[in-house]
N, C-alpha and C positions, 0 to 999 in steps of 0.2 A: 504494500500500500504506500501511497505518497505520505511523506512524513507529516504528522500534525504540527501546527505552529501555535505557539503560546505567546500572546502579547502580555508582557509584564506591566501591570498597571496597579500594583498593590501598594505603592509607596504613598507617603502622607503629604508630599509636596510642601514641606514646611517653608522652603525658600521662596515658594510662589504664593504664600499666604494660605496654604491648605487647599483642600478640595482635590478634584481629579485633574491632574495635569493633562491627561489625554483629551479632556474636553475643552482645553484652552484653544483659542483660535489663532492661526497664523495666516495672514492675508485672507481672512474669511473662512479658512478651512480648519476643521478640528484636527488636532494632532493625531488622534487615534484613527481618523478616516484616512489620513495620509499613510499611516503605518499599515493599515489593513490593505490599502491599494498596492503597497509594495510587497507585502508578505503573501497575500492570497495567491498570486500567480506562481509562487515558489513552493507552496505547501499544499497539503491536503486539507483536512478539516482544521478550522481555526477555533481557538477559545481565548478568553480574556481572564487573566488572573487579577482579581480585584476583591477587596474586602468591603464590608458594609452592605447596604441595601442593594441587591442586584437589580432591582427594578429600574434604577437610574440608567442602566446600560442595556435595558431590554430591547431598545430599538435596533440594536445591532444584530439581533437574531442569532447571537453566538452563545455557547455555553459560558457561564460565569463561574470561575473556579476560585473560591476563597482559599486563603492559606489554611492548611490543616494543622499548623503549629500555632500556639497562642503567642500574644505579645509582639506581633510584627517583627519576626526575626530577620527580615530582609529578603532580598531577591531569591536566595536559595529556597526559601519556603514556597515561593511562586513556582520555581522549577519543580519542586517536589509535587506540588498540586498538579502541575501539568503532566508529570511522569505517571502519577496515579491514574489520571484520566486516560492517558494514552494506553496504559496497560489494559484498561477495560476495552479499548478498541482493538487490541491485538497488535499495536504498533511496536516497532523495535526501538524507536528513538523519537525525540521531539527536537524542534528548533525553537529558540526563544528570541524575541525582539522586544526592546523597551518601547513603551507607549509614548515616550517624550523625545524620540530620536527619529525625525521624519525623513532623513536623507540617506538611510543605510543602503548598501549596494543591492542592486537588482539581481546579482548573482551570489548573494550571501549564502544560500543553502548549498548550492553546488560547490562553492569554495570551501565551506565548512566540511562537507562530506569528503572532499579530496584531501583535506588536512588532518582528518581524524587520527588520533593516536591509537595504539593497540587496544585501549579500552573502549574505543568508539567516541571518546570525548574530543571536542574541538572548541576553541574560543576565537572570536574575531580580534584583530589587532590592527593598529595603524601607527605610522610614525609621525612625530611632531616635527616642527621646523628645524630642530637640532638633530634629527635622525634617530631619536630614541623611540623604541618600540613600546607602545602602550596597549595593554589588553583591554578589551571592552567586554567584560564577562557577563553582561546581560544579553549578549548576542552569542549564542552557543548552540552546539549540537550535543545532546544529552541522551545516552543510552538508557532505556527503561531498565536494563539489567542492573543498574547501579542505584536504583531508587531506595532499596532497603539500606544500603550503605549510607546514602545521603540522609535518610531519616534518622539513622543512629547518630550520625555526625551532628545534626541539628539538635537532637535530644541531648547530646553531650555538650552543647554550648557553642559549637562552631558557627560563625557568622560570615567570615570572609570567604568569598567565592574562590579566589585563587589558591587559598590554602587547601581547599578540598580538591579542586581540579588538578593542582600540582601533585597531590598524592596519587592521582590516577593517570598521570602522564598525558594530560590533554595536549592535543596538537594545536597549532596556531595558524589560522588563516589570515595572512597579512594583506592589507588593502592599502592602496596609495592614498595619500592625503592631498593630492593636487587635483583640482585647484583649491579644495578645502577638505577638511576631515569629514568623511561621510557619516561618522558616528558622533557628530556634533549634537549634543543633547540640550534640552531646554529646561533650565532650572529656575530662571529668574525672569521678571518682565523684560529686562534688558536683552535676554537671550531671544525673546520673541521678536524684538526689533531686528536683531542680527539675522534670525531665520527668515524674516520677511525680505531682507536684503538679498539673501541667498536665493530665495524663490524667484525674486525679480530678475 
């Protein structure tokens, strides 16, 4: 089957004043609509990882997957929710994308699959203007076979994505940052202005 895609929208958007960052508008378009438009052609079924009242996202017609772990432990909890959902579909892996990152590559999934390490894990990465490689761990390929290991790690207090992915030898799909970093994400009102410039 085509890999399921999970849009990670479970954050609390504190730097944006709270609420759903994915529902913020850039040049009249909601961020999550831009993300869906990029991810849907690359994946099979889509779902949204989000907490709180799912009715606010009902219009998208997608499954809403809340974190299964308490106290907002971060994006890994969203990955786990996606893995549990995908296991019920019989899928072997999922791909994740962040709801606040509207310009990610249109070949993300293919490049992640090509870069997967022996465990089947891969994360996206790009280089800054100084040539340093930065991982973007909310954009990844995650094998369903590791979900129980991830659950145990979260229950043990692990929160940092790259600590867990490093344990499992995640591959790295490196993307160019010219003319701009495709993983530019929107955290502040100023970032919305910058994104509108990029869209223009």
